[in-house]
N, C-alpha and C positions, 0 to 999 in steps of 0.2 A: 717234625720230619715227619714225612710222608712215609707209610710201613702199611701193607695189607692187615685186615687183622683175620687173628685164631683166637676163637671163644671156646671155652672148655663150656660142657655142659654142666650145671649145677645139680642132675641128678643123679649122680652117679654115688654120692655113700652120703647115708643117715648117719648121726652119733650122738650122743647125750651132750657133749661137750658144748655148752653155749657161754661165751666170754659173758655176754649183759644178763645171764639165765641165773636162775638160783642154781647157789654152790653143793658140787659134787663133792665124791669125797675124794679123799687128797690121792689114794693110791688108785685112783682111776686115769689109766695109761691110756692114751691113743696113739698108736701109732702111723703116720700117713704112707703112702708109697715111696718107694726109695727111688726110683728108676723116675727121670724128670721125665713131664711134658710140657714142651716150648710154646710160650705165647708170647704174641708181640702187643705191644700199645702202642695205640697214635691216638695222642693227645694234640687238643686245642691250642694256639697260644692263646692267650688273655691280652695280656699287657707285659712290660718290663721298666722296670727303675731303675735311674744308678746310668749318669753318663758324665764323662771327662768335664766339660766344657758348659753344663746347662746350669740351670737356678742353684743358688747356695743347696737346698733342699734336697736337691736327688746327685750331690756330690759327694759319696759315699769314700770314707776312708777305710774301716776294719767293720764290716757288719756278721756281728759274733749269731746274733740274732733274728728267726723272722715268724711271724704265726699271723692267723687269723682268727678275728670274733664271728660271735654265731652270724653278723651280716653279710660277712665276706668282705671287712676292712681289712686291708694289709698292714702290720704292723712291720719294722722292721728296723732292729738297734743297731746302731753302729756306736761300737764300741770305741775308738777312736777319739771322736768327738762328742761323746759322751750325751749322746739324745737319743732320740724315739721319733724317728718320720713315720705318719702314718697318710695309708693313701684307702682313697676309694676302689669300689671293685672294679672302676675304668681305667684305676693309675692317676688319679687326680689327688692332685697333693690339700689335705685336709686340713692336718696342722704339724706341730711336731713340739716335744719336751723332754725337759730333762738337761741339765748342768752342770762340767764340773765344778766340786767344790765340799767342803768342811761340814755342811750343814745342813739340815734336816734336809729331805728331799733331793739336796744332792749327791751327785755320784761321785764316787773317789775312785772306786777299784770297779767297775762294772764288769761281770763273771756270767750273767746269764739273766734271760728275762722269759718269763710266759704271759700270754695272754689269755685271759678269760673269754665265756661266749661273750659274757655282757659288755664289755668294752675294758675293765678294767687291766691295769696291767701290775706284772710284779718284776721288781726288779732287784737279783742276787748281788748285794753289792759286795765283797770280799772287806775292800776298805773301809765301811762302816759295821763289817760282821753283821748284817742286817739282810731280809727282805724291805723292799721300801718297796710299797703301795700306792698306788695313783691310780684315780677313778677315770670314768668315760669319757671325761673332758682333758683329761692329763695331768688332774691339780692334785698334789698330793694331800693323805690323808694318814698316814703313820705307817709303822715299822712292825715289824716280828724280827725276832733275835736269830740268828742260825745259834744252832745246836751243837754239839761236839766239844765245848770249852777251851781248855787251850788251841786246841786242833780242830780249826776249821774246814771242812770238806764242801765242794761245790760240783756237784756233776750236771747233767741233765737235768736244767729245772722245766717241770710240766704242769701245766692247769689240770687239777682238776673240771672232769667235765661237769659236777654238778654246781662249781661254782663257790665250794668253801675250803678250797685250799689250793696249794700247790705240792708237788711232790720232788726231791732232789736225791738225786742217786743216778751212776753209769756214766755210759761218755765219758770224755775225757775231762777228767777231772784235777780241780785247783786246791790245792790244800796250803791252808794259815798257819803258821805255826805262831803262839805268845809260849813264847818260856820264861820264866824267874828265876834266879838265885841259881844259875847254873844245869840247872835239873833237866835233864833228859824226856823232852815228851812222848808219849807213847799212841801211837796211830790206834783207834778204836781197832779190836779184834773181830774178824771177818767184815763184811762188806754194807752196812744199813741203807736200809733207803730210809730217808724219812721225810714226812710232811710234815708241814706246817698248816694252821688254819689261820681263817685269817678277819676269825671275831679280835673281839676285843680282849686282850693280859693271854693274847692266844701266844703257845709255846710250841717250839719245833719239837717231835718228838720223831722215835724211831719207830716206823712203820712196816718194816720187814727187813728181818736181816738174813743178806743174802749167803752165800757161799765167798771163801775167798783163798787160794793154792798160797802156799807157805811163802811168807816175805824173806827177802836176801838176809844176812846177819847185818847188822849197823855199822858202819865204817868211819871211821875219822880220817874227814879229808881238809887240806888246807889250803887257802886263796891268798893271795895278799899276806896281808898282816894279822888275818883271821882264819881258826881253828874250826872246824864246825863236827857237830856226828851227825853225819848222815844216814837217817832212818833209811832201813831196810827194807826195796821197793820190791816188785813182783819182777820176777826173771821173762825174758825177753821171751813173746809168743805169750806168754800163761793170759790164761781167759779173763777178757774184760768183761767188764758188767752191761749187760744190754736191758732197757726197762723201754716200755711202752705203756701208759694207760690207756685202759679200756672203758668202753661211755658208761660203765657204771659204776665208777670210781679205782674198779681193782686196777692190778694191774696184769702182764705178761713178762716174766723176766727171764733173762740167758744168762749162765754164772758160770760155766762151765766149758769146757772144749767140744763136749756133742751138740748136734742138732737136737735139743732139749727145750721148750719152751715150757718156763711152769705159769700156772693159772695162777693168780692171787686174788684171793676176793676185798670186798671194800674192807673187813674188818681185819685186813693183813694176816688173813691165812691162807695156806697153800689148798687151792681146791680142784687142783687136776692137772697135768703135764700132755703135750703132747709130742712128738718125735716122729726123725725121719731119723734111716739106719742108712747115714751117710759116713766114710771113716775119715776120722783126723787125718792129715799128713804129717809124716817122720819129719823131723827138723834134722837134717841135716848138717855134716861140716863143710858143703859149699854155699847151703843158706845160713848158716852161720855168719859164714866170712861175709856174703852180700850184704845180711843185714848192716854189720858193723860198720860199713862201706856206706852204706845209703845212709845210714843214721848221721855218721860223720860230714857228710856232705850236706845234709840237707839242717845242721849247727853253723857251720861254717858259712852257708848260704843266709842265714838269717831266719828260717823257714822252720827248726825244731822246734822242740819245748824250749819255754824261757823262765828263768827264777832271776829271783831278785833278793838278794839277804840285805837284813840289816839288824844292825846292833844297835843295844844301849847298855850302857852300864852305871848310867848316871848322869854321867859325864854329858851326855848329849849322844843323838845317830851318828854310827856308823854304816856304811854301806861298800859291800865287799866292790873291788874294782870289778866292771862289766869283762875284762878279760883274763880275773885269776878266776869269775863263775863259767868261763865259757872253756876253761885250761880244768874245771871239775867235771864240769859236765864230759868231755872228752874222755878224762880218766874213766867216769863212771859206765860213760857206751863201753868202753876197751875190758872193763873187768865185769860187767853183767853176765850170771849164768844163762841157757837158755832151758825153756820149757822141752818137754820131749816133741811136741805134738803142735801144728798149729792151730789154732781152734776153726771149728767149722764156719760157726757164725762171727762174721763181725762187723754187723752194724742190725740193728731191729728198729723201725717205727708201728705206728698204730694209724687207718685213717680214724676217719670220725663215724662210721658203722661200725666201728671195731676188728676191718679185715687185718692182719699181719701181713707187714713187707719185711722177711725178714732174708737179709742181704747174708750172702756166704762170703767165704775168703778166697782170693786170690794169693799165690805163695808171695808176690811183690805186692803188700801191704798197702801200699799209696795207689793199686788199681781197684775199681770198680767190679766188684763180683758178681753172678748172678743173683737175683731175686726170688725168695719160693711168697706166693701169696697163699694165704688161708686164710677161707670168710672165716665169720664172725657164730658159723653153726660149726667151726672146725673142717672145716673142708678145705682138701687142697688142692684152687685153682688150676694150678702149673705154676711155672717159673718163666720169668724174662732175663733170657741169657745174656750175657757180661759185652759191656759195648751198645745197652740198650739203651733209657731214659736215664737210669740209677737211680738214687735212692732221694727222696724228696727231702729237700728242708722242713719242709712245715706241710699238716693239712688242714682243710680246713671246708666250710658246708657247702654241699651242691659238687662236689666233686675238684674241688680246687685245691691244689697243690700248688708249693711254689719251691728254686730252686735257687741256691745261690753259687752265679759263675762269675766269668771275668770276660770283660771286654777283650781285641786286641790289643789295645793298652794298658793290660792287668789291671782296670778300674772295676772295684768290683759292682756287677748287675744284680737284680733280682727280678726272677721269668718267671712268672703265673701261669699256668696251664690248669688246665681240665681234663680229667679223667674222662675217658668213657664213659656212658650209660650203664654198660654195664658193672663197672665199680662203684657207682657211686653211692 
């Protein structure tokens, strides 16, 4: 879209906080200005892939993840067809790999993916409960087990820029529970962010423990002929966990309702904080009613959270009927409690140079909010207003960004654009 440029001077603030520099004391907190300084982005369209009536490789079902390697090659994970499509910097097809199945290197339930800068790809597969690793040619080379024991959790999967591992945590979390003997499994306390090294005999381990709001009480719910214990989850509008990997292998973390970014070093220890004095909005009864109605409508349309419940008592697997699962979810939506405020932040990402993109919340959680840009040396660059280009789904080299969109026939399309020179 064509818009006039409005750029801010980078000389207005000096600070000791730098994401990619040496760690600073954990009590070092920098407060950025509270008043927004509007900025507009004019991005160049590079190419797009995805169409209803094109070649097999460019007909996408469900684009779960996109990512770039160091050469600017684009990787598109189609979870519906269980494959990874690779295209070059001009949008030309290079190869695709992946297939659904039970064996090594095959995908059972792909939940996320990370692309390393050397072209290796890591798929988080909930079905195999493992990270599956592929080399730059798309050949399967091995796996690393997901951590967590009986309760496996997969959130955002992000590559370590150093090429030595991947991080797991934040975003929309998928949970797989394996319970035996009728015992109720326990979710981990807090919200661990895990790191999986990619070497031989590697084991996923906790990198950083994020703060977690108190869970709701566990309740027993019935569906069809099954009765299960529903592990207490967070209240509606409870602060979600947002993470962004930084150039040195550290991480930016948002885990509260405030505009508060915790800076964690590559060693997993907090080294500083950055804040903006923006108040969280109180949750009123009107907001509660509107959110319940929105979630119920989303569930009925098939666009809401999905759940598959399978039990095995030794005589074979039994799956809870889909309608029984939906009824259980309707009951949960109508009975969940509400957090007292709407979190200020609803999304965060980091560009390859360490610039943080922090998306603020709107009252309607389905709407894109304004995005605050903070440079790698902790300078507030400005705010892209709501209704602008929105948060990229992936960042790449030389200012490349990718957006997952839909065409007029609701077919997934991946659009690659380039940021202005001032943000590369």
